[in-house]
C-alpha positions, 0 to 999 in steps of 0.5 A: 145939799147939791143942786142939779139944773137940767136946762135947754132952750129947745123942747123935746130934748129929754129934760124931764126924762133926765130929771126923773131918771136922776131923781130915781138913781139918787133915791136908790143910792140912799140920797134924800132927793127932790124935784123942783118943776119950774116948767108951766107944763108941769111934766115932772109933776104929772110924772109924779102923779102917775107914779103914785108914790111919795118916795120923791118930793116933786113940787111946782115952783115959780122961779121967784120962789126958788131961793126960799124953796131950796133953803127949805129943802136944805133945812129939811135934810135934802141931799140933792135938788134937781130943777127941771126947766122949761124950753124957750124961757131964758129968765126961768133957766137963769133963775135956776142956774144961779143955784146950780152946782152943775147944769146939764144941757141935753141936746139932740144931734141936730142943727137947730138943737145945737143952736139952742144949746149954744144959747144955753151954754152962754147963760151958764157961762155968764153966771159962771156955772159949771155945765156939760152938754149931754147928747140925747135921742141918739139913734141906737146905730150911730150915724154921721149926724152924731159923729159930726156933732161930737166933732163940732163940740170938740172943736168948740172945747165945751165939756161933753158928758161921756154918756150918750142917751139913746132913743130907746122905747123904754123911756116913754114906756117908763114915763107913762107909768111914773117910773124910770127905766131903771125900775121898768127894765133894770137890766136893759141898755137904757137903765145902764146908760142912766146909771152911768149918767148918774155916776158922771153927775155925782163926780161933777157935783161931788156926791158920793155915788158908792151906794148906787145900785140898780133898783128892783123891777117895778 
């Protein structure tokens, strides 16, 4: 079983969106997938409730129970566990990262978000975990802020996910109904970038992504 951790000390950077989208992509590719929600706000759990299906296991788990939960999932035949973490909770993020095969660090291209991103990077580095910065909430028309952020990241020599996540209206629309953009609008730009992100994640953690296909419209 592989474990993907979505972590950032900043809120509102699309952690839960990334979690649920990757879960849908993996499930559509034929992988047994589970979401572990460690955020007290339980946003992934609310998404699952709105979804009203049992195709993806979603559970709220206290950080101290993560080892036993992950062991149980692996014994049950889970292929991919995705851990959604809260903002401003370094202890919870570290507890999750200890089990990570990859830490995705979503961040908006803005000054205060970049500061929080560097703190999360330090956590991953201190634990010796592979990580990648993922730029989210990018304007569809790229401006100087995004270009400056990319240049800054290149100067710091951090791994940058090559897929940019844009601020498309399809994301909140899908979340509201417990869907992914891949289901809501399979042919849309948001769905395309999520499939690209999934393929990148698979390469980084060593998952075979050959079964990946666009889900049918919901």
